[in-house]
DSSP file (Angstrom, degrees, kcal/mol; ACC not computed):
  #  RESIDUE AA STRUCTURE BP1 BP2  ACC     N-H-->O    O-->H-N    N-H-->O    O-->H-N    TCO  KAPPA ALPHA  PHI   PSI    X-CA   Y-CA   Z-CA
    1    1 A M              0   0    0      0, 0.0     5,-0.1     0, 0.0   141,-0.0   0.000 360.0 360.0 360.0 140.2  186.8  119.8   58.1
    2    2 A Q    >>  -     0   0    0      1,-0.1     4,-1.6     4,-0.0     3,-1.0  -0.297 360.0-124.1 -66.8 141.7  184.2  122.1   59.8
    3    3 A S  H 3> S+     0   0    0      1,-0.3     4,-2.6     2,-0.2     5,-0.2   0.833 109.0  62.1 -59.5 -33.7  184.7  125.8   59.1
    4    4 A G  H 3> S+     0   0    0      1,-0.2     4,-2.1     2,-0.2    -1,-0.3   0.852 104.1  49.7 -62.3 -34.5  184.9  126.7   62.8
    5    5 A W  H <> S+     0   0    0     -3,-1.0     4,-2.5     2,-0.2    -1,-0.2   0.900 110.7  48.0 -68.8 -41.4  188.0  124.5   63.1
    6    6 A I  H  X S+     0   0    0     -4,-1.6     4,-2.7     2,-0.2     5,-0.2   0.941 112.3  48.7 -64.5 -46.3  189.7  126.1   60.1
    7    7 A I  H  X S+     0   0    0     -4,-2.6     4,-2.6     1,-0.2     5,-0.3   0.927 113.3  50.3 -56.9 -46.9  189.0  129.6   61.4
    8    8 A A  H  X S+     0   0    0     -4,-2.1     4,-2.7    -5,-0.2     5,-0.3   0.911 110.1  47.5 -61.4 -45.5  190.3  128.5   64.8
    9    9 A I  H  X S+     0   0    0     -4,-2.5     4,-2.1     2,-0.2    -1,-0.2   0.931 115.0  45.4 -62.9 -45.3  193.5  127.1   63.5
   10   10 A V  H  X S+     0   0    0     -4,-2.7     4,-2.1    -5,-0.2    -2,-0.2   0.955 116.6  44.6 -64.1 -47.2  194.2  130.2   61.3
   11   11 A C  H  X S+     0   0    0     -4,-2.6     4,-2.6    -5,-0.2    -2,-0.2   0.916 114.4  48.5 -63.4 -44.3  193.4  132.6   64.1
   12   12 A M  H  X S+     0   0    0     -4,-2.7     4,-2.4    -5,-0.3    -1,-0.2   0.855 109.2  54.2 -72.7 -32.1  195.3  130.7   66.8
   13   13 A G  H  X S+     0   0    0     -4,-2.1     4,-2.1    -5,-0.3    -1,-0.2   0.914 109.1  47.1 -57.8 -45.5  198.3  130.5   64.4
   14   14 A V  H  X S+     0   0    0     -4,-2.1     4,-1.9     1,-0.2    -2,-0.2   0.938 115.7  46.5 -64.9 -47.0  198.3  134.2   64.0
   15   15 A L  H  X S+     0   0    0     -4,-2.6     4,-2.2     2,-0.2    -2,-0.2   0.859 109.7  53.3 -60.7 -39.3  198.0  134.7   67.8
   16   16 A A  H  X S+     0   0    0     -4,-2.4     4,-2.2     2,-0.2     5,-0.2   0.934 110.3  47.1 -67.7 -45.5  200.7  132.1   68.6
   17   17 A I  H  X S+     0   0    0     -4,-2.1     4,-1.9     1,-0.2    -1,-0.2   0.880 112.9  48.2 -62.8 -38.8  203.2  133.9   66.4
   18   18 A A  H  X S+     0   0    0     -4,-1.9     4,-3.0     2,-0.2     6,-0.5   0.877 109.5  54.9 -65.6 -40.5  202.3  137.2   67.8
   19   19 A D  H  X S+     0   0    0     -4,-2.2     4,-1.1     1,-0.2    -2,-0.2   0.861 111.2  43.3 -62.3 -43.7  202.7  135.8   71.3
   20   20 A V  H  < S+     0   0    0     -4,-2.2    -1,-0.2     2,-0.2    -2,-0.2   0.868 119.6  41.9 -74.3 -38.3  206.2  134.5   70.7
   21   21 A K  H  < S+     0   0    0     -4,-1.9    -2,-0.2    -5,-0.2    -3,-0.2   0.914 127.8  28.2 -76.0 -43.2  207.4  137.7   68.8
   22   22 A E  H  < S-     0   0    0     -4,-3.0    -3,-0.2     2,-0.3    -2,-0.2   0.583  94.8-129.5-100.0 -11.2  205.8  140.3   71.1
   23   23 A K  S  < S+     0   0    0     -4,-1.1     2,-0.3    -5,-0.4    -4,-0.2   0.674  89.8  57.4  64.1  15.8  205.8  138.3   74.4
   24   24 A A  S    S-     0   0    0     -6,-0.5    -2,-0.3    -5,-0.0    -1,-0.2  -0.949  91.6-106.6-161.3 164.4  202.1  139.4   74.5
   25   25 A V        -     0   0    0     -2,-0.3   -10,-0.1    -3,-0.1    -6,-0.1  -0.889  38.4-119.9-101.3 120.3  199.1  139.1   72.4
   26   26 A P    >>  -     0   0    0      0, 0.0     4,-1.8     0, 0.0     3,-0.5  -0.284  15.3-133.5 -57.9 138.2  198.1  142.4   70.7
   27   27 A S  H 3> S+     0   0    0      1,-0.2     4,-2.7     2,-0.2     5,-0.2   0.865 103.3  60.0 -69.0 -35.9  194.6  143.5   71.8
   28   28 A I  H 3> S+     0   0    0      1,-0.2     4,-2.0     2,-0.2    -1,-0.2   0.872 106.0  47.0 -61.1 -35.8  193.6  144.2   68.2
   29   29 A F  H <> S+     0   0    0     -3,-0.5     4,-2.6     2,-0.2    -1,-0.2   0.897 111.7  51.5 -69.3 -40.2  194.2  140.6   67.1
   30   30 A L  H  X S+     0   0    0     -4,-1.8     4,-2.9     1,-0.2    -2,-0.2   0.914 110.4  48.9 -60.3 -44.4  192.3  139.4   70.2
   31   31 A M  H  X S+     0   0    0     -4,-2.7     4,-2.3     2,-0.2    -2,-0.2   0.889 111.7  48.9 -66.3 -41.1  189.4  141.7   69.2
   32   32 A I  H  X S+     0   0    0     -4,-2.0     4,-2.2     2,-0.2    -2,-0.2   0.901 112.2  47.4 -58.7 -44.9  189.4  140.4   65.7
   33   33 A F  H  X S+     0   0    0     -4,-2.6     4,-2.2     1,-0.2    -2,-0.2   0.915 113.3  49.3 -66.4 -40.1  189.4  136.9   66.7
   34   34 A G  H  X S+     0   0    0     -4,-2.9     4,-2.7     1,-0.2    -2,-0.2   0.912 110.2  48.5 -68.3 -39.7  186.7  137.4   69.2
   35   35 A V  H  X S+     0   0    0     -4,-2.3     4,-2.5     2,-0.2    -1,-0.2   0.892 112.5  49.6 -64.2 -39.0  184.4  139.2   66.8
   36   36 A I  H  X S+     0   0    0     -4,-2.2     4,-2.3     2,-0.2    -1,-0.2   0.893 111.8  49.0 -65.1 -39.1  184.9  136.5   64.2
   37   37 A A  H  X S+     0   0    0     -4,-2.2     4,-3.0     2,-0.2     5,-0.2   0.940 111.8  48.9 -67.8 -49.1  184.2  133.8   66.9
   38   38 A V  H  X S+     0   0    0     -4,-2.7     4,-2.6     2,-0.2     5,-0.2   0.937 112.0  47.3 -56.0 -51.2  181.0  135.6   68.0
   39   39 A I  H  X S+     0   0    0     -4,-2.5     4,-2.6     2,-0.2     5,-0.3   0.943 113.8  49.7 -60.7 -47.0  179.7  136.0   64.4
   40   40 A Y  H  X S+     0   0    0     -4,-2.3     4,-2.2     1,-0.2    -2,-0.2   0.951 111.5  47.4 -52.1 -53.9  180.5  132.3   63.7
   41   41 A A  H  < S+     0   0    0     -4,-3.0     6,-0.2     1,-0.2    -1,-0.2   0.919 115.4  45.7 -58.0 -44.8  178.7  131.2   66.9
   42   42 A V  H  < S+     0   0    0     -4,-2.6    -1,-0.2    -5,-0.2    -2,-0.2   0.913 116.8  43.1 -70.2 -43.1  175.6  133.4   66.1
   43   43 A L  H  < S+     0   0    0     -4,-2.6     2,-0.8    -5,-0.2    -1,-0.2   0.689  89.7  97.7 -78.7 -21.2  175.4  132.4   62.5
   44   44 A N    ><  -     0   0    0     -4,-2.2     3,-0.9    -5,-0.3    -4,-0.0  -0.583  56.3-165.9 -74.1 113.9  176.0  128.8   63.0
   45   45 A R  T 3  S+     0   0    0     -2,-0.8    -1,-0.2     1,-0.2    -4,-0.0   0.676  78.8  69.8 -77.6 -13.4  172.6  127.2   63.0
   46   46 A E  T 3  S+     0   0    0      2,-0.0     2,-0.3    -3,-0.0    -1,-0.2   0.791  87.5  75.7 -69.9 -27.9  173.9  123.9   64.5
   47   47 A K    <   -     0   0    0     -3,-0.9     2,-0.2    -6,-0.2     0, 0.0  -0.688  69.8-148.4 -94.4 141.6  174.7  125.4   67.8
   48   48 A E     >  -     0   0    0     -2,-0.3     4,-1.9     1,-0.1     3,-0.4  -0.652  31.2-106.0 -97.7 164.1  172.0  126.2   70.4
   49   49 A W  H  > S+     0   0    0      1,-0.3     4,-2.3    -2,-0.2     5,-0.2   0.823 119.2  53.9 -59.8 -35.7  172.3  129.1   72.9
   50   50 A M  H  > S+     0   0    0      1,-0.2     4,-2.8     2,-0.2    -1,-0.3   0.911 108.6  49.3 -63.0 -39.2  173.1  126.8   75.8
   51   51 A N  H  > S+     0   0    0     -3,-0.4     4,-2.2     1,-0.2    39,-0.3   0.867 109.4  52.9 -69.9 -30.1  175.9  125.2   73.9
   52   52 A I  H  X S+     0   0    0     -4,-1.9     4,-0.5     2,-0.2    -1,-0.2   0.947 111.4  45.5 -66.3 -46.0  177.3  128.7   73.1
   53   53 A L  H >< S+     0   0    0     -4,-2.3     3,-1.4     1,-0.2     4,-0.4   0.924 111.0  53.6 -65.8 -40.9  177.2  129.6   76.8
   54   54 A Y  H >< S+     0   0    0     -4,-2.8     3,-1.6     1,-0.3    -1,-0.2   0.895 102.6  59.8 -54.1 -42.4  178.9  126.2   77.7
   55   55 A S  H 3< S+     0   0    0     -4,-2.2     4,-0.3     1,-0.3    -1,-0.3   0.653  97.7  59.0 -71.2  -7.8  181.6  126.9   75.2
   56   56 A L  T <X S+     0   0    0     -3,-1.4     4,-2.3    -4,-0.5    -1,-0.3   0.613  83.4  84.9 -84.9 -14.1  182.6  130.1   77.1
   57   57 A I  H <> S+     0   0    0     -3,-1.6     4,-2.4    -4,-0.4     5,-0.2   0.854  85.3  50.8 -60.9 -46.2  183.3  128.2   80.3
   58   58 A P  H  > S+     0   0    0      0, 0.0     4,-1.7     0, 0.0    -1,-0.2   0.902 114.5  45.8 -65.5 -36.5  186.9  127.2   79.6
   59   59 A G  H  > S+     0   0    0     -4,-0.3     4,-2.5    22,-0.3    23,-0.2   0.903 112.2  50.2 -69.5 -44.2  187.9  130.8   78.7
   60   60 A I  H  X S+     0   0    0     -4,-2.3     4,-2.3     1,-0.2    -1,-0.2   0.887 108.4  52.5 -61.0 -38.6  186.1  132.3   81.6
   61   61 A F  H  X S+     0   0    0     -4,-2.4     4,-2.5    -5,-0.2    -1,-0.2   0.926 109.3  49.1 -65.0 -41.3  187.8  130.0   84.0
   62   62 A L  H  X S+     0   0    0     -4,-1.7     4,-2.3     1,-0.2    -2,-0.2   0.896 109.7  53.2 -66.0 -40.5  191.2  131.0   82.5
   63   63 A L  H  X S+     0   0    0     -4,-2.5     4,-2.4    15,-0.2    -1,-0.2   0.888 108.7  49.1 -55.2 -43.5  190.2  134.7   82.9
   64   64 A M  H  X S+     0   0    0     -4,-2.3     4,-2.8     1,-0.2    -2,-0.2   0.928 109.2  51.1 -65.3 -42.0  189.4  134.0   86.5
   65   65 A V  H  X S+     0   0    0     -4,-2.5     4,-1.9     2,-0.2     7,-0.3   0.893 108.5  53.8 -62.0 -36.5  192.8  132.3   87.1
   66   66 A S  H  <>S+     0   0    0     -4,-2.3     5,-2.8     1,-0.2     4,-0.5   0.965 111.0  45.4 -54.4 -56.4  194.5  135.3   85.5
   67   67 A L  H ><5S+     0   0    0     -4,-2.4     3,-0.8     1,-0.2    -2,-0.2   0.899 115.6  45.7 -58.1 -44.3  192.7  137.6   87.9
   68   68 A C  H 3<5S+     0   0    0     -4,-2.8    -1,-0.2     1,-0.2    -2,-0.2   0.755 117.0  44.1 -70.1 -27.6  193.5  135.4   90.9
   69   69 A T  T 3<5S-     0   0    0     -4,-1.9    -1,-0.2    -3,-0.4    -2,-0.2   0.294 112.2-112.9-104.3   9.6  197.2  134.8   90.0
   70   70 A K  T < 5S-     0   0    0     -3,-0.8    -3,-0.2    -4,-0.5    -4,-0.1   0.920  81.4 -45.0  60.6  41.4  197.9  138.4   89.1
   71   71 A E  S   <S+     0   0    0     -5,-2.8    -1,-0.2     2,-0.2    -5,-0.1   0.733  88.5 142.3  73.1  29.5  198.4  137.4   85.5
   72   72 A S  S    S+     0   0    0     -6,-0.4     2,-0.5    -7,-0.3    -6,-0.1   0.903  90.4  35.7 -56.3 -38.1  200.6  134.2   85.8
   73   73 A I  S    S-     0   0    0     -8,-0.1    -1,-0.2   -11,-0.1    -2,-0.2  -0.984 110.9-123.1-106.7 126.7  198.3  133.2   83.0
   74   74 A G     >  -     0   0    0     -2,-0.5     4,-1.3     1,-0.1     3,-0.4  -0.264   8.9-121.1 -77.4 159.4  197.7  136.3   80.9
   75   75 A Y  H  > S+     0   0    0      1,-0.2     4,-2.7     2,-0.2     5,-0.2   0.856 112.3  63.2 -60.3 -33.0  194.4  137.8   80.1
   76   76 A G  H  > S+     0   0    0      1,-0.2     4,-2.5     2,-0.2    -1,-0.2   0.899 101.1  50.8 -58.8 -42.0  195.1  137.4   76.4
   77   77 A D  H  > S+     0   0    0     -3,-0.4     4,-2.1     2,-0.2    -1,-0.2   0.881 110.5  49.3 -62.7 -36.8  195.3  133.6   76.9
   78   78 A G  H  X S+     0   0    0     -4,-1.3     4,-2.0     2,-0.2   -15,-0.2   0.916 112.9  47.4 -70.9 -43.3  191.9  133.6   78.6
   79   79 A W  H  X S+     0   0    0     -4,-2.7     4,-2.3     2,-0.2    -2,-0.2   0.877 110.7  51.4 -60.5 -41.2  190.4  135.7   75.8
   80   80 A A  H  X S+     0   0    0     -4,-2.5     4,-2.5    -5,-0.2    -2,-0.2   0.906 109.9  48.9 -58.0 -45.8  191.8  133.6   73.2
   81   81 A V  H  X S+     0   0    0     -4,-2.1     4,-2.5     1,-0.2   -22,-0.3   0.881 108.4  55.4 -69.2 -35.8  190.4  130.5   74.8
   82   82 A T  H  X S+     0   0    0     -4,-2.0     4,-1.4   -23,-0.2    -1,-0.2   0.951 110.9  43.0 -62.0 -48.3  187.0  132.1   75.1
   83   83 A A  H  X S+     0   0    0     -4,-2.3     4,-1.4     1,-0.2    -2,-0.2   0.912 111.1  56.3 -62.2 -40.2  186.9  132.8   71.4
   84   84 A L  H  X S+     0   0    0     -4,-2.5     4,-2.4     1,-0.2     5,-0.4   0.895 103.3  54.9 -54.7 -41.5  188.3  129.4   70.7
   85   85 A G  H  X S+     0   0    0     -4,-2.5     4,-2.6     1,-0.2    -1,-0.2   0.895 103.5  55.6 -62.0 -36.3  185.4  127.8   72.6
   86   86 A L  H  < S+     0   0    0     -4,-1.4    -1,-0.2    -3,-0.2    -2,-0.2   0.843 113.6  41.0 -64.7 -32.7  182.9  129.6   70.5
   87   87 A L  H  < S+     0   0    0     -4,-1.4    -2,-0.2    -3,-0.2    -1,-0.2   0.842 131.2  19.8 -85.6 -33.6  184.5  128.1   67.3
   88   88 A I  H  < S-     0   0    0     -4,-2.4     4,-0.4     1,-0.2    -3,-0.2   0.558 107.6-110.0-116.4 -12.5  185.1  124.5   68.4
   89   89 A G     X  -     0   0    0     -4,-2.6     4,-2.1    -5,-0.4     5,-0.2  -0.091  33.8 -75.4  97.3 159.8  182.8  124.0   71.4
   90   90 A A  H  > S+     0   0    0    -39,-0.3     4,-2.6     2,-0.2     5,-0.2   0.931 123.9  47.8 -59.3 -52.9  183.3  123.5   75.1
   91   91 A E  H  > S+     0   0    0      1,-0.2     4,-2.5     2,-0.2     5,-0.2   0.951 115.6  43.4 -58.0 -55.6  184.6  119.8   75.1
   92   92 A A  H  > S+     0   0    0     -4,-0.4     4,-2.2     1,-0.2    -1,-0.2   0.860 114.2  52.0 -62.3 -34.4  187.1  120.3   72.3
   93   93 A C  H  X S+     0   0    0     -4,-2.1     4,-2.5     2,-0.2    -1,-0.2   0.906 110.4  47.6 -68.2 -39.1  188.3  123.6   73.9
   94   94 A L  H  X S+     0   0    0     -4,-2.6     4,-2.5     2,-0.2    -2,-0.2   0.911 113.1  47.9 -69.7 -42.0  188.8  122.0   77.2
   95   95 A L  H  X S+     0   0    0     -4,-2.5     4,-2.6    -5,-0.2    -1,-0.2   0.875 111.3  52.7 -64.6 -36.2  190.7  119.1   75.6
   96   96 A T  H  X S+     0   0    0     -4,-2.2     4,-2.5    -5,-0.2    -2,-0.2   0.947 110.8  45.8 -58.7 -51.1  192.8  121.7   73.7
   97   97 A V  H  X S+     0   0    0     -4,-2.5     4,-2.7     2,-0.2     5,-0.2   0.894 113.2  48.9 -57.0 -45.1  193.6  123.5   76.9
   98   98 A C  H  X S+     0   0    0     -4,-2.5     4,-2.6     2,-0.2    -1,-0.2   0.945 113.2  47.3 -64.8 -46.9  194.5  120.4   78.8
   99   99 A T  H  X S+     0   0    0     -4,-2.6     4,-2.5     1,-0.2     5,-0.2   0.891 112.9  49.4 -57.7 -41.6  196.7  119.2   75.9
  100  100 A G  H  X S+     0   0    0     -4,-2.5     4,-2.6     2,-0.2    -2,-0.2   0.913 111.3  48.7 -66.8 -44.0  198.4  122.6   75.6
  101  101 A L  H  X S+     0   0    0     -4,-2.7     4,-2.6     1,-0.2    -2,-0.2   0.928 110.9  51.6 -61.2 -43.4  199.0  122.7   79.4
  102  102 A A  H  X S+     0   0    0     -4,-2.6     4,-2.1     2,-0.2    -2,-0.2   0.938 112.4  44.4 -64.3 -46.4  200.5  119.2   79.3
  103  103 A V  H  X S+     0   0    0     -4,-2.5     4,-2.9     1,-0.2    -1,-0.2   0.900 113.7  52.0 -65.5 -37.8  202.9  120.1   76.4
  104  104 A S  H  X S+     0   0    0     -4,-2.6     4,-2.4    -5,-0.2    -2,-0.2   0.889 108.4  50.2 -64.0 -36.5  203.8  123.3   78.1
  105  105 A A  H  X S+     0   0    0     -4,-2.6     4,-2.2     2,-0.2    -2,-0.2   0.866 112.4  46.5 -70.1 -37.3  204.6  121.4   81.3
  106  106 A I  H  X S+     0   0    0     -4,-2.1     4,-1.9     2,-0.2    -2,-0.2   0.928 114.6  47.4 -69.4 -44.7  206.9  118.9   79.5
  107  107 A F  H  X S+     0   0    0     -4,-2.9     4,-2.3    -5,-0.2    -2,-0.2   0.923 111.5  51.4 -59.5 -45.0  208.6  121.7   77.6
  108  108 A S  H  X S+     0   0    0     -4,-2.4     4,-2.3     1,-0.2    -2,-0.2   0.886 109.0  50.4 -64.8 -40.5  209.1  123.7   80.8
  109  109 A L  H  X S+     0   0    0     -4,-2.2     4,-2.6     1,-0.2    -1,-0.2   0.891 110.8  50.1 -64.3 -36.2  210.6  120.6   82.5
  110  110 A I  H  X S+     0   0    0     -4,-1.9     4,-1.8     2,-0.2    -2,-0.2   0.930 110.6  47.4 -60.4 -49.3  213.0  120.2   79.7
  111  111 A L  H  <>S+     0   0    0     -4,-2.3     5,-2.8     1,-0.2     6,-1.0   0.841 112.2  50.9 -67.4 -33.3  214.0  123.7   79.8
  112  112 A L  H ><5S+     0   0    0     -4,-2.3     3,-1.8     3,-0.2    -1,-0.2   0.929 109.4  51.2 -65.5 -44.5  214.5  123.6   83.6
  113  113 A A  H 3<5S+     0   0    0     -4,-2.6    -2,-0.2     1,-0.3    -1,-0.2   0.838 110.1  48.1 -63.0 -32.7  216.6  120.5   83.3
  114  114 A L  T 3<5S-     0   0    0     -4,-1.8    -1,-0.3    -5,-0.1    -2,-0.2   0.396 112.3-121.9 -85.7   1.2  218.8  122.1   80.7
  115  115 A H  T < 5S+     0   0    0     -3,-1.8    -3,-0.2    -4,-0.1    -2,-0.1   0.840  75.8 127.4  59.8  34.6  219.1  125.3   83.0
  116  116 A K  S   <S+     0   0    0     -5,-2.8     2,-0.3    -6,-0.1    -4,-0.2   0.703  75.5  15.5 -91.5 -25.2  217.7  127.5   80.2
  117  117 A V        -     0   0    0     -6,-1.0     2,-0.2    -9,-0.1    -2,-0.1  -0.872  69.7-142.2-136.5 171.5  215.0  129.0   82.5
  118  118 A N    >   -     0   0    0     -2,-0.3     3,-1.6    -3,-0.1    -6,-0.0  -0.669  44.4 -82.5-123.8-177.3  214.3  129.2   86.3
  119  119 A G  T 3  S+     0   0    0      1,-0.3    -7,-0.0    -2,-0.2    -2,-0.0   0.669 126.2  51.3 -62.7 -16.8  211.1  129.0   88.2
  120  120 A K  T 3  S+     0   0    0      2,-0.1    -1,-0.3     0, 0.0    -3,-0.0   0.399  83.3 116.7-101.4   2.1  210.2  132.7   87.6
  121  121 A S    <   -     0   0    0     -3,-1.6     2,-0.5     1,-0.0    -4,-0.1  -0.309  56.6-139.8 -68.5 156.1  210.6  132.5   83.8
  122  122 A R        -     0   0    0      2,-0.0    -2,-0.1     0, 0.0    -1,-0.0  -0.969  14.2-167.0-121.8 131.0  207.6  133.2   81.7
  123  123 A L        -     0   0    0     -2,-0.5     2,-0.2   -19,-0.0  -103,-0.0  -0.859  31.1-108.1-111.4 144.4  206.7  131.3   78.5
  124  124 A P        -     0   0    0      0, 0.0     4,-0.3     0, 0.0  -104,-0.1  -0.539  27.1-159.8 -67.4 136.3  204.1  132.3   76.0
  125  125 A F  S >> S+     0   0    0     -2,-0.2     4,-2.0     1,-0.1     3,-0.8   0.771  74.0  76.2 -88.6 -24.3  201.1  129.9   76.2
  126  126 A L  H 3> S+     0   0    0      1,-0.3     4,-2.0     2,-0.2  -110,-0.2   0.842  90.5  55.8 -60.2 -37.9  199.5  130.4   72.9
  127  127 A P  H 3> S+     0   0    0      0, 0.0     4,-1.9     0, 0.0    -1,-0.3   0.858 108.6  48.0 -59.7 -35.0  201.9  128.3   71.0
  128  128 A F  H <> S+     0   0    0     -3,-0.8     4,-2.5    -4,-0.3    -2,-0.2   0.841 110.2  52.1 -72.1 -35.8  201.3  125.4   73.3
  129  129 A L  H  X S+     0   0    0     -4,-2.0     4,-2.3     2,-0.2    -1,-0.2   0.849 107.5  53.1 -68.5 -29.3  197.6  125.9   72.8
  130  130 A M  H  X S+     0   0    0     -4,-2.0     4,-2.4     2,-0.2    -2,-0.2   0.940 108.8  49.1 -70.4 -45.7  198.1  125.9   69.0
  131  131 A V  H  X S+     0   0    0     -4,-1.9     4,-2.8     2,-0.2     5,-0.2   0.922 111.5  50.0 -60.1 -43.7  200.0  122.6   69.4
  132  132 A G  H  X S+     0   0    0     -4,-2.5     4,-2.6     1,-0.2    -1,-0.2   0.921 112.2  47.6 -59.2 -41.3  197.0  121.3   71.5
  133  133 A L  H  X S+     0   0    0     -4,-2.3     4,-2.3     1,-0.2    -2,-0.2   0.863 110.4  50.9 -69.4 -34.0  194.6  122.4   68.9
  134  134 A G  H  X S+     0   0    0     -4,-2.4     4,-2.1     2,-0.2    -1,-0.2   0.869 110.7  49.4 -69.7 -39.1  196.6  120.8   66.2
  135  135 A V  H  X S+     0   0    0     -4,-2.8     4,-2.9    -5,-0.2     5,-0.2   0.939 114.2  45.6 -65.9 -43.1  196.8  117.4   68.1
  136  136 A L  H  X>S+     0   0    0     -4,-2.6     4,-2.9    -5,-0.2     5,-0.6   0.908 111.4  51.8 -74.5 -34.5  193.1  117.5   68.7
  137  137 A A  I  X>S+     0   0    0     -4,-2.3     4,-1.6     2,-0.2     6,-1.0   0.910 115.4  42.8 -56.2 -44.4  192.3  118.5   65.0
  138  138 A I  I  X5S+     0   0    0     -4,-2.1     4,-1.2     4,-0.2    -2,-0.2   0.949 118.3  44.9 -68.8 -49.6  194.5  115.6   63.8
  139  139 A G  I  <5S+     0   0    0     -4,-2.9    -2,-0.2    -5,-0.2    -3,-0.2   0.861 125.8  26.5 -63.9 -40.8  193.1  113.1   66.3
  140  140 A Q  I  <5S+     0   0    0     -4,-2.9    -3,-0.2    -5,-0.2    -2,-0.2   0.866 131.4  31.2 -93.3 -41.7  189.4  113.9   66.0
  141  141 A K  I  <<S-     0   0    0     -4,-1.6    -3,-0.2    -5,-0.6    -2,-0.1   0.594  93.6-124.7 -99.5  -9.4  189.0  115.3   62.6
  142  142 A G     <<       0   0    0     -4,-1.2    -4,-0.2    -5,-0.5    -3,-0.1   0.920 360.0 360.0  66.4  42.7  191.6  113.4   60.6
  143  143 A F              0   0    0     -6,-1.0    -1,-0.1    -9,-0.1    -5,-0.1   0.472 360.0 360.0 -52.0 360.0  193.1  116.7   59.4
């Protein structure tokens, strides 16, 4: 398995646990993850600069959604996806986000049906993103 994937899985695991426990992602964890991702992207000779820029698109999109929706999706989620894109690339990052959103939607529907949450409840997104990353890692890389 490529080192970027391993770094992504470890860092996302830490962020997901923090997101569940703290109901927010600690800024220091995001900064460390971001610095690691930038160093990896710069040192990785396989990636060209255009690919690095493309890999930022899913995270930047989530950051814009955060801004427009007054943080319905938190800024921490957007920054985590931005760093994730640097590690695994734009296409894999987009598939991870889509898978995470789908799993989140299914989980939310189940919780709504069981009357455990209401329409205004907030769920941490990074654990679902971690599930999406795991599914993609197993599906594409044969983890």
